DRENLUMTI-668629 format. One record per atom (N, C-alpha, C, O): residue number from 1; atom name; y, x, z. Coordinates in Angstrom, 3 decimals. Each point is the difference from the previous one (the first is absolute). Example, Ala and Ser with C-alpha at 12.3 -4.5 7.8 and 13.67 -1.06 7.14 Angstrom:
2
<rec k="1" a="N" py="-5.690" px="13.190" pz="7.800"/>
<rec k="1" a="CA" py="1.190" px="-0.890" pz="0.000"/>
<rec k="1" a="C" py="1.200" px="0.900" pz="0.000"/>
<rec k="1" a="O" py="-0.019" px="1.036" pz="0.665"/>
<rec k="2" a="N" py="1.069" px="-1.386" pz="-1.385"/>
<rec k="2" a="CA" py="1.190" px="0.820" pz="0.060"/>
<rec k="2" a="C" py="1.090" px="-0.770" pz="0.730"/>
<rec k="2" a="O" py="1.108" px="0.509" pz="0.169"/>
This chain:
83
<rec k="1" a="N" py="13.243" px="157.028" pz="-156.817"/>
<rec k="1" a="CA" py="-0.303" px="-1.725" pz="-0.113"/>
<rec k="1" a="C" py="-0.130" px="-0.388" pz="1.782"/>
<rec k="1" a="O" py="-0.008" px="0.855" pz="0.886"/>
<rec k="2" a="N" py="-0.066" px="-2.049" pz="-0.715"/>
<rec k="2" a="CA" py="-0.302" px="-0.295" pz="1.821"/>
<rec k="2" a="C" py="-0.906" px="-0.970" pz="-0.446"/>
<rec k="2" a="O" py="0.120" px="-0.779" pz="-0.946"/>
<rec k="3" a="N" py="-1.369" px="0.969" pz="2.018"/>
<rec k="3" a="CA" py="-1.353" px="-0.040" pz="0.435"/>
<rec k="3" a="C" py="-0.168" px="-2.077" pz="-0.481"/>
<rec k="3" a="O" py="0.877" px="-0.817" pz="0.279"/>
<rec k="4" a="N" py="-2.274" px="0.456" pz="-1.042"/>
<rec k="4" a="CA" py="0.461" px="-1.134" pz="-0.116"/>
<rec k="4" a="C" py="-0.943" px="-0.926" pz="1.159"/>
<rec k="4" a="O" py="-1.156" px="0.240" pz="0.347"/>
<rec k="5" a="N" py="1.985" px="-1.284" pz="0.085"/>
<rec k="5" a="CA" py="-0.401" px="-0.478" pz="0.911"/>
<rec k="5" a="C" py="-0.983" px="-1.512" pz="-0.010"/>
<rec k="5" a="O" py="0.163" px="-1.211" pz="-0.149"/>
<rec k="6" a="N" py="-1.238" px="2.181" pz="0.410"/>
<rec k="6" a="CA" py="-1.504" px="-0.965" pz="-1.047"/>
<rec k="6" a="C" py="-0.224" px="-0.613" pz="1.534"/>
<rec k="6" a="O" py="-1.009" px="-0.696" pz="-0.116"/>
<rec k="7" a="N" py="1.474" px="0.620" pz="1.521"/>
<rec k="7" a="CA" py="-1.037" px="-0.366" pz="1.031"/>
<rec k="7" a="C" py="0.585" px="-1.551" pz="0.551"/>
<rec k="7" a="O" py="1.221" px="-0.110" pz="-0.119"/>
<rec k="8" a="N" py="-1.575" px="-0.489" pz="0.410"/>
<rec k="8" a="CA" py="0.407" px="-1.359" pz="0.958"/>
<rec k="8" a="C" py="-0.017" px="0.092" pz="1.507"/>
<rec k="8" a="O" py="-0.893" px="0.521" pz="0.668"/>
<rec k="9" a="N" py="1.831" px="-1.008" pz="-0.285"/>
<rec k="9" a="CA" py="-0.552" px="-0.884" pz="1.234"/>
<rec k="9" a="C" py="0.850" px="-0.951" pz="0.312"/>
<rec k="9" a="O" py="1.230" px="0.019" pz="-0.047"/>
<rec k="10" a="N" py="-2.165" px="-1.098" pz="0.462"/>
<rec k="10" a="CA" py="0.429" px="-1.303" pz="0.422"/>
<rec k="10" a="C" py="0.420" px="-0.422" pz="1.296"/>
<rec k="10" a="O" py="-0.893" px="-0.241" pz="0.812"/>
<rec k="11" a="N" py="2.132" px="0.102" pz="-0.450"/>
<rec k="11" a="CA" py="0.233" px="-0.076" pz="1.236"/>
<rec k="11" a="C" py="0.411" px="-1.527" pz="0.496"/>
<rec k="11" a="O" py="0.962" px="-0.538" pz="-0.546"/>
<rec k="12" a="N" py="-1.791" px="-0.247" pz="1.719"/>
<rec k="12" a="CA" py="1.068" px="-1.429" pz="0.387"/>
<rec k="12" a="C" py="1.046" px="0.216" pz="0.231"/>
<rec k="12" a="O" py="0.376" px="1.089" pz="0.435"/>
<rec k="13" a="N" py="0.501" px="-2.236" pz="-0.703"/>
<rec k="13" a="CA" py="1.244" px="0.039" pz="0.663"/>
<rec k="13" a="C" py="0.223" px="-1.635" pz="0.078"/>
<rec k="13" a="O" py="-0.465" px="-0.715" pz="-0.888"/>
<rec k="14" a="N" py="1.164" px="0.193" pz="1.943"/>
<rec k="14" a="CA" py="0.538" px="-1.237" pz="0.672"/>
<rec k="14" a="C" py="0.828" px="-0.580" pz="-1.222"/>
<rec k="14" a="O" py="0.433" px="0.837" pz="-0.792"/>
<rec k="15" a="N" py="-0.176" px="-2.123" pz="0.558"/>
<rec k="15" a="CA" py="0.810" px="-0.422" pz="-0.786"/>
<rec k="15" a="C" py="1.846" px="0.742" pz="-0.051"/>
<rec k="15" a="O" py="0.780" px="0.037" pz="-0.952"/>
<rec k="16" a="N" py="-0.607" px="0.449" pz="2.354"/>
<rec k="16" a="CA" py="1.239" px="-0.220" pz="0.322"/>
<rec k="16" a="C" py="-0.069" px="1.758" pz="-0.451"/>
<rec k="16" a="O" py="0.905" px="0.417" pz="-0.723"/>
<rec k="17" a="N" py="-1.997" px="0.545" pz="1.181"/>
<rec k="17" a="CA" py="0.416" px="1.518" pz="-0.328"/>
<rec k="17" a="C" py="-0.391" px="-0.068" pz="-1.632"/>
<rec k="17" a="O" py="0.005" px="1.177" pz="-0.361"/>
<rec k="18" a="N" py="-0.286" px="-1.887" pz="-0.598"/>
<rec k="18" a="CA" py="-0.186" px="0.453" pz="-0.829"/>
<rec k="18" a="C" py="1.551" px="-0.661" pz="-1.249"/>
<rec k="18" a="O" py="0.197" px="0.121" pz="-1.209"/>
<rec k="19" a="N" py="0.523" px="-0.748" pz="2.270"/>
<rec k="19" a="CA" py="1.123" px="-0.637" pz="-0.452"/>
<rec k="19" a="C" py="0.956" px="1.001" pz="-0.007"/>
<rec k="19" a="O" py="0.736" px="0.366" pz="-0.917"/>
<rec k="20" a="N" py="-0.884" px="0.200" pz="2.541"/>
<rec k="20" a="CA" py="0.868" px="1.111" pz="0.229"/>
<rec k="20" a="C" py="-0.513" px="1.287" pz="-0.634"/>
<rec k="20" a="O" py="0.697" px="1.005" pz="-0.134"/>
<rec k="21" a="N" py="-2.007" px="-1.115" pz="-0.257"/>
<rec k="21" a="CA" py="0.524" px="1.577" pz="-1.117"/>
<rec k="21" a="C" py="0.176" px="-0.169" pz="-1.088"/>
<rec k="21" a="O" py="0.438" px="0.918" pz="-0.693"/>
<rec k="22" a="N" py="-0.835" px="-2.654" pz="-0.045"/>
<rec k="22" a="CA" py="1.018" px="0.126" pz="-1.229"/>
<rec k="22" a="C" py="1.691" px="-0.097" pz="0.043"/>
<rec k="22" a="O" py="0.707" px="0.070" pz="-1.005"/>
<rec k="23" a="N" py="-0.310" px="-0.211" pz="2.116"/>
<rec k="23" a="CA" py="1.055" px="0.090" pz="0.302"/>
<rec k="23" a="C" py="0.837" px="1.485" pz="0.194"/>
<rec k="23" a="O" py="1.140" px="0.202" pz="-0.419"/>
<rec k="24" a="N" py="-1.716" px="0.467" pz="0.920"/>
<rec k="24" a="CA" py="0.335" px="1.701" pz="0.045"/>
<rec k="24" a="C" py="-0.368" px="0.252" pz="-1.274"/>
<rec k="24" a="O" py="0.748" px="0.641" pz="-0.738"/>
<rec k="25" a="N" py="-1.913" px="-1.100" pz="0.330"/>
<rec k="25" a="CA" py="0.094" px="0.935" pz="-1.367"/>
<rec k="25" a="C" py="1.097" px="-0.312" pz="-0.802"/>
<rec k="25" a="O" py="0.551" px="0.999" pz="-0.465"/>
<rec k="26" a="N" py="0.260" px="-2.772" pz="-0.046"/>
<rec k="26" a="CA" py="0.574" px="0.097" pz="-1.008"/>
<rec k="26" a="C" py="0.953" px="0.616" pz="0.764"/>
<rec k="26" a="O" py="0.432" px="0.856" pz="-0.772"/>
<rec k="27" a="N" py="0.121" px="-0.756" pz="1.718"/>
<rec k="27" a="CA" py="1.341" px="0.952" pz="0.833"/>
<rec k="27" a="C" py="-0.143" px="1.160" pz="-0.969"/>
<rec k="27" a="O" py="0.670" px="0.223" pz="-1.008"/>
<rec k="28" a="N" py="-1.608" px="0.419" pz="1.482"/>
<rec k="28" a="CA" py="-0.713" px="1.530" pz="-0.928"/>
<rec k="28" a="C" py="0.383" px="0.059" pz="-1.359"/>
<rec k="28" a="O" py="0.451" px="1.019" pz="-0.522"/>
<rec k="29" a="N" py="-0.677" px="-2.433" pz="-0.242"/>
<rec k="29" a="CA" py="0.010" px="0.077" pz="-1.291"/>
<rec k="29" a="C" py="-1.427" px="0.514" pz="-0.160"/>
<rec k="29" a="O" py="0.179" px="1.161" pz="-0.369"/>
<rec k="30" a="N" py="-1.356" px="-1.346" pz="0.429"/>
<rec k="30" a="CA" py="-1.065" px="0.526" pz="-0.268"/>
<rec k="30" a="C" py="-1.346" px="-1.323" pz="0.709"/>
<rec k="30" a="O" py="-0.050" px="-0.762" pz="0.967"/>
<rec k="31" a="N" py="-0.816" px="1.108" pz="-2.091"/>
<rec k="31" a="CA" py="-0.891" px="-0.883" pz="0.750"/>
<rec k="31" a="C" py="-0.483" px="0.208" pz="1.216"/>
<rec k="31" a="O" py="-0.043" px="1.079" pz="0.591"/>
<rec k="32" a="N" py="-0.415" px="-2.386" pz="-0.122"/>
<rec k="32" a="CA" py="-0.558" px="-0.190" pz="1.253"/>
<rec k="32" a="C" py="-1.488" px="0.989" pz="0.079"/>
<rec k="32" a="O" py="-0.451" px="0.410" pz="1.069"/>
<rec k="33" a="N" py="-0.102" px="-0.171" pz="-2.246"/>
<rec k="33" a="CA" py="-1.134" px="1.044" pz="0.158"/>
<rec k="33" a="C" py="0.031" px="1.439" pz="-0.333"/>
<rec k="33" a="O" py="-0.988" px="0.722" pz="-0.138"/>
<rec k="34" a="N" py="2.163" px="-0.401" pz="0.029"/>
<rec k="34" a="CA" py="0.652" px="1.289" pz="0.286"/>
<rec k="34" a="C" py="0.466" px="0.383" pz="1.041"/>
<rec k="34" a="O" py="-0.278" px="1.105" pz="0.464"/>
<rec k="35" a="N" py="1.223" px="-2.094" pz="0.207"/>
<rec k="35" a="CA" py="0.539" px="0.005" pz="0.979"/>
<rec k="35" a="C" py="-1.054" px="-0.013" pz="1.361"/>
<rec k="35" a="O" py="0.347" px="0.072" pz="1.179"/>
<rec k="36" a="N" py="-1.539" px="-0.171" pz="-1.638"/>
<rec k="36" a="CA" py="-1.145" px="-0.307" pz="1.006"/>
<rec k="36" a="C" py="-0.622" px="1.086" pz="-0.004"/>
<rec k="36" a="O" py="-0.338" px="0.265" pz="1.153"/>
<rec k="37" a="N" py="-0.102" px="0.777" pz="-2.135"/>
<rec k="37" a="CA" py="0.148" px="1.163" pz="-0.259"/>
<rec k="37" a="C" py="0.818" px="1.060" pz="0.829"/>
<rec k="37" a="O" py="-0.543" px="0.897" pz="0.645"/>
<rec k="38" a="N" py="2.156" px="-1.125" pz="-0.740"/>
<rec k="38" a="CA" py="0.580" px="0.385" pz="0.546"/>
<rec k="38" a="C" py="-0.283" px="0.250" pz="1.419"/>
<rec k="38" a="O" py="-0.166" px="1.122" pz="0.479"/>
<rec k="39" a="N" py="0.125" px="-2.105" pz="0.093"/>
<rec k="39" a="CA" py="-0.189" px="-0.519" pz="1.270"/>
<rec k="39" a="C" py="-1.545" px="0.916" pz="0.499"/>
<rec k="39" a="O" py="-0.112" px="0.446" pz="1.142"/>
<rec k="40" a="N" py="-0.562" px="-0.346" pz="-1.795"/>
<rec k="40" a="CA" py="-1.259" px="0.414" pz="0.654"/>
<rec k="40" a="C" py="0.037" px="1.520" pz="-0.231"/>
<rec k="40" a="O" py="-0.310" px="0.735" pz="0.938"/>
<rec k="41" a="N" py="0.739" px="-0.114" pz="-2.360"/>
<rec k="41" a="CA" py="-0.032" px="1.410" pz="0.591"/>
<rec k="41" a="C" py="0.734" px="0.854" pz="0.639"/>
<rec k="41" a="O" py="0.087" px="1.212" pz="0.196"/>
<rec k="42" a="N" py="0.800" px="-2.935" pz="0.277"/>
<rec k="42" a="CA" py="1.343" px="1.118" pz="1.363"/>
<rec k="42" a="C" py="-0.906" px="-0.034" pz="1.160"/>
<rec k="42" a="O" py="-0.479" px="1.078" pz="0.351"/>
<rec k="43" a="N" py="0.213" px="-1.986" pz="0.206"/>
<rec k="43" a="CA" py="-1.346" px="-0.661" pz="1.020"/>
<rec k="43" a="C" py="-0.829" px="1.422" pz="-0.044"/>
<rec k="43" a="O" py="0.129" px="0.781" pz="0.943"/>
<rec k="44" a="N" py="-1.209" px="-0.377" pz="-2.351"/>
<rec k="44" a="CA" py="-0.943" px="0.751" pz="0.281"/>
<rec k="44" a="C" py="0.900" px="1.396" pz="0.525"/>
<rec k="44" a="O" py="-0.613" px="0.748" pz="0.762"/>
<rec k="45" a="N" py="1.952" px="-0.387" pz="-1.112"/>
<rec k="45" a="CA" py="0.376" px="1.069" pz="0.130"/>
<rec k="45" a="C" py="0.197" px="0.428" pz="1.298"/>
<rec k="45" a="O" py="-0.206" px="1.118" pz="0.471"/>
<rec k="46" a="N" py="0.704" px="-2.303" pz="0.158"/>
<rec k="46" a="CA" py="0.638" px="0.131" pz="1.499"/>
<rec k="46" a="C" py="-1.210" px="-0.973" pz="1.286"/>
<rec k="46" a="O" py="0.200" px="-0.513" pz="1.101"/>
<rec k="47" a="N" py="-1.423" px="0.653" pz="-1.992"/>
<rec k="47" a="CA" py="-1.131" px="-0.788" pz="1.220"/>
<rec k="47" a="C" py="0.077" px="1.149" pz="1.341"/>
<rec k="47" a="O" py="-0.852" px="-0.358" pz="0.813"/>
<rec k="48" a="N" py="1.344" px="1.200" pz="-0.478"/>
<rec k="48" a="CA" py="-0.413" px="0.646" pz="1.496"/>
<rec k="48" a="C" py="1.653" px="-0.858" pz="0.286"/>
<rec k="48" a="O" py="0.377" px="0.571" pz="1.023"/>
<rec k="49" a="N" py="0.575" px="-1.451" pz="-1.341"/>
<rec k="49" a="CA" py="1.464" px="-0.368" pz="0.907"/>
<rec k="49" a="C" py="-1.099" px="-0.717" pz="0.972"/>
<rec k="49" a="O" py="-1.041" px="-0.587" pz="-0.297"/>
<rec k="50" a="N" py="1.609" px="0.829" pz="1.488"/>
<rec k="50" a="CA" py="-0.554" px="-1.378" pz="0.784"/>
<rec k="50" a="C" py="0.628" px="-1.250" pz="0.258"/>
<rec k="50" a="O" py="-0.307" px="-0.868" pz="0.817"/>
<rec k="51" a="N" py="1.309" px="0.918" pz="-1.709"/>
<rec k="51" a="CA" py="0.493" px="-1.799" pz="-0.294"/>
<rec k="51" a="C" py="-0.856" px="-0.231" pz="-1.165"/>
<rec k="51" a="O" py="0.515" px="-1.038" pz="-0.414"/>
<rec k="52" a="N" py="-1.593" px="1.330" pz="-0.502"/>
<rec k="52" a="CA" py="-0.306" px="0.010" pz="-1.053"/>
<rec k="52" a="C" py="-1.325" px="-0.526" pz="0.501"/>
<rec k="52" a="O" py="-0.340" px="-1.112" pz="-0.402"/>
<rec k="53" a="N" py="-0.611" px="1.905" pz="1.398"/>
<rec k="53" a="CA" py="-1.123" px="-0.021" pz="0.817"/>
<rec k="53" a="C" py="0.181" px="-1.239" pz="1.060"/>
<rec k="53" a="O" py="-0.941" px="-0.766" pz="0.210"/>
<rec k="54" a="N" py="2.118" px="0.627" pz="0.398"/>
<rec k="54" a="CA" py="0.090" px="-1.627" pz="0.953"/>
<rec k="54" a="C" py="-0.309" px="-0.764" pz="-1.624"/>
<rec k="54" a="O" py="-1.168" px="-0.270" pz="-0.280"/>
<rec k="55" a="N" py="1.811" px="0.089" pz="-0.301"/>
<rec k="55" a="CA" py="-0.128" px="-0.966" pz="-1.117"/>
<rec k="55" a="C" py="-1.754" px="-0.411" pz="-0.524"/>
<rec k="55" a="O" py="-0.701" px="-0.980" pz="0.252"/>
<rec k="56" a="N" py="0.456" px="2.169" pz="-1.028"/>
<rec k="56" a="CA" py="-1.844" px="-0.004" pz="0.190"/>
<rec k="56" a="C" py="-0.323" px="-0.455" pz="1.342"/>
<rec k="56" a="O" py="-0.456" px="-1.143" pz="-0.001"/>
<rec k="57" a="N" py="0.543" px="1.626" pz="1.017"/>
<rec k="57" a="CA" py="-0.863" px="-0.669" pz="1.208"/>
<rec k="57" a="C" py="0.676" px="-1.724" pz="-0.201"/>
<rec k="57" a="O" py="-0.940" px="-0.548" pz="-0.576"/>
<rec k="58" a="N" py="1.847" px="-0.339" pz="0.721"/>
<rec k="58" a="CA" py="0.237" px="-0.934" pz="-0.276"/>
<rec k="58" a="C" py="-0.317" px="-0.989" pz="-1.027"/>
<rec k="58" a="O" py="-0.172" px="-1.213" pz="0.121"/>
<rec k="59" a="N" py="0.126" px="2.010" pz="-1.223"/>
<rec k="59" a="CA" py="-1.162" px="-0.731" pz="-0.959"/>
<rec k="59" a="C" py="-1.425" px="0.186" pz="0.428"/>
<rec k="59" a="O" py="-0.709" px="-0.852" pz="-0.536"/>
<rec k="60" a="N" py="0.169" px="1.511" pz="1.167"/>
<rec k="60" a="CA" py="-1.625" px="0.100" pz="0.232"/>
<rec k="60" a="C" py="-0.394" px="-0.861" pz="1.379"/>
<rec k="60" a="O" py="-1.160" px="-0.230" pz="0.344"/>
<rec k="61" a="N" py="2.356" px="-0.199" pz="0.375"/>
<rec k="61" a="CA" py="-0.506" px="-0.980" pz="0.680"/>
<rec k="61" a="C" py="0.451" px="-1.360" pz="-0.595"/>
<rec k="61" a="O" py="-0.471" px="-1.012" pz="0.519"/>
<rec k="62" a="N" py="1.438" px="0.870" pz="-1.679"/>
<rec k="62" a="CA" py="0.052" px="-1.043" pz="0.009"/>
<rec k="62" a="C" py="-1.038" px="-0.498" pz="-1.841"/>
<rec k="62" a="O" py="0.229" px="-0.983" pz="-0.704"/>
<rec k="63" a="N" py="-1.306" px="2.102" pz="0.457"/>
<rec k="63" a="CA" py="-0.715" px="-0.214" pz="-0.592"/>
<rec k="63" a="C" py="-1.320" px="-0.434" pz="0.498"/>
<rec k="63" a="O" py="-0.812" px="-0.661" pz="-0.648"/>
<rec k="64" a="N" py="0.626" px="1.216" pz="2.210"/>
<rec k="64" a="CA" py="-0.821" px="-0.351" pz="0.912"/>
<rec k="64" a="C" py="0.389" px="-1.614" pz="0.357"/>
<rec k="64" a="O" py="-0.891" px="-0.797" pz="0.293"/>
<rec k="65" a="N" py="1.457" px="0.642" pz="-0.316"/>
<rec k="65" a="CA" py="0.758" px="-1.647" pz="0.721"/>
<rec k="65" a="C" py="-0.215" px="-0.854" pz="-1.135"/>
<rec k="65" a="O" py="-0.143" px="-1.175" pz="0.340"/>
<rec k="66" a="N" py="0.063" px="1.413" pz="-1.768"/>
<rec k="66" a="CA" py="-0.054" px="-1.053" pz="-1.533"/>
<rec k="66" a="C" py="-1.430" px="0.357" pz="0.176"/>
<rec k="66" a="O" py="-0.509" px="-1.108" pz="0.174"/>
<rec k="67" a="N" py="-0.369" px="1.910" pz="-0.118"/>
<rec k="67" a="CA" py="-1.596" px="0.289" pz="0.272"/>
<rec k="67" a="C" py="-0.643" px="-1.104" pz="0.903"/>
<rec k="67" a="O" py="-0.997" px="-0.717" pz="-0.090"/>
<rec k="68" a="N" py="1.721" px="0.843" pz="0.746"/>
<rec k="68" a="CA" py="-0.708" px="-0.730" pz="1.732"/>
<rec k="68" a="C" py="0.491" px="-1.691" pz="-0.035"/>
<rec k="68" a="O" py="-0.481" px="-0.959" pz="0.604"/>
<rec k="69" a="N" py="1.433" px="1.022" pz="-1.401"/>
<rec k="69" a="CA" py="0.123" px="-1.788" pz="-0.122"/>
<rec k="69" a="C" py="-0.423" px="-0.484" pz="-1.027"/>
<rec k="69" a="O" py="0.015" px="-1.229" pz="-0.067"/>
<rec k="70" a="N" py="-0.604" px="2.102" pz="-1.228"/>
<rec k="70" a="CA" py="-0.735" px="-0.297" pz="-0.888"/>
<rec k="70" a="C" py="-1.088" px="-0.203" pz="0.213"/>
<rec k="70" a="O" py="-0.656" px="-0.866" pz="-0.578"/>
<rec k="71" a="N" py="0.074" px="1.903" pz="1.781"/>
<rec k="71" a="CA" py="-1.710" px="-0.459" pz="0.285"/>
<rec k="71" a="C" py="0.633" px="-1.291" pz="0.568"/>
<rec k="71" a="O" py="-0.002" px="-1.024" pz="-0.684"/>
<rec k="72" a="N" py="0.479" px="1.049" pz="1.773"/>
<rec k="72" a="CA" py="-0.163" px="-1.584" pz="1.599"/>
<rec k="72" a="C" py="0.049" px="-0.899" pz="-1.775"/>
<rec k="72" a="O" py="-1.083" px="0.070" pz="-0.582"/>
<rec k="73" a="N" py="2.155" px="-0.791" pz="-0.154"/>
<rec k="73" a="CA" py="-0.339" px="-0.868" pz="-0.741"/>
<rec k="73" a="C" py="-1.388" px="0.041" pz="-0.671"/>
<rec k="73" a="O" py="-0.844" px="-0.809" pz="0.386"/>
<rec k="74" a="N" py="0.626" px="1.445" pz="-1.091"/>
<rec k="74" a="CA" py="-1.509" px="0.110" pz="-0.926"/>
<rec k="74" a="C" py="-0.763" px="-0.546" pz="1.187"/>
<rec k="74" a="O" py="-0.356" px="-1.168" pz="-0.154"/>
<rec k="75" a="N" py="-0.020" px="1.799" pz="1.433"/>
<rec k="75" a="CA" py="-0.880" px="-0.694" pz="1.057"/>
<rec k="75" a="C" py="0.200" px="-1.448" pz="0.301"/>
<rec k="75" a="O" py="-0.901" px="-0.800" pz="0.251"/>
<rec k="76" a="N" py="2.179" px="0.550" pz="-0.305"/>
<rec k="76" a="CA" py="0.565" px="-1.444" pz="0.254"/>
<rec k="76" a="C" py="-0.564" px="-0.740" pz="-1.037"/>
<rec k="76" a="O" py="-0.220" px="-1.188" pz="0.236"/>
<rec k="77" a="N" py="-0.074" px="1.653" pz="-1.378"/>
<rec k="77" a="CA" py="-0.164" px="-1.118" pz="-1.027"/>
<rec k="77" a="C" py="-1.532" px="0.244" pz="0.194"/>
<rec k="77" a="O" py="-0.604" px="-1.030" pz="-0.300"/>
<rec k="78" a="N" py="-0.268" px="2.071" pz="0.712"/>
<rec k="78" a="CA" py="-1.244" px="0.073" pz="-0.400"/>
<rec k="78" a="C" py="-0.366" px="-1.064" pz="0.941"/>
<rec k="78" a="O" py="-0.535" px="-1.048" pz="-0.360"/>
<rec k="79" a="N" py="0.847" px="1.352" pz="1.630"/>
<rec k="79" a="CA" py="-0.737" px="-0.469" pz="1.101"/>
<rec k="79" a="C" py="0.386" px="-0.716" pz="0.923"/>
<rec k="79" a="O" py="-0.546" px="-0.130" pz="1.096"/>
<rec k="80" a="N" py="2.241" px="-0.768" pz="-1.762"/>
<rec k="80" a="CA" py="0.768" px="-0.631" pz="1.050"/>
<rec k="80" a="C" py="1.117" px="0.419" pz="0.712"/>
<rec k="80" a="O" py="0.083" px="1.134" pz="-0.471"/>
<rec k="81" a="N" py="1.046" px="-1.234" pz="1.438"/>
<rec k="81" a="CA" py="0.319" px="0.951" pz="0.905"/>
<rec k="81" a="C" py="-0.441" px="-0.171" pz="1.485"/>
<rec k="81" a="O" py="0.224" px="-0.965" pz="0.731"/>
<rec k="82" a="N" py="-0.605" px="1.610" pz="-0.570"/>
<rec k="82" a="CA" py="-0.415" px="0.617" pz="1.016"/>
<rec k="82" a="C" py="0.549" px="-0.095" pz="1.454"/>
<rec k="82" a="O" py="0.964" px="0.754" pz="-0.130"/>
<rec k="83" a="N" py="-0.914" px="-1.230" pz="1.621"/>
<rec k="83" a="CA" py="1.029" px="0.050" pz="0.553"/>
<rec k="83" a="C" py="-0.519" px="-1.078" pz="1.431"/>
<rec k="83" a="O" py="0.798" px="-0.254" pz="0.903"/>
């Protein structure tokens, strides 16, 4: 008997990424959730791969940009446009 999958992790995606995930899962004839699990377990098994490390770095930079943009927007809403 396989281990029960009781833990959950929510991953934010763009609408385009979600559509691409759904299409890839459909082609593979599994659910998007199971397809995501395959991708995650594959990536975890290859975390030392230089290409994957570059992808992770790119996502870190993109997340920092999104955070900074959100902070700027919140400051503008609170104090008005600075300039």
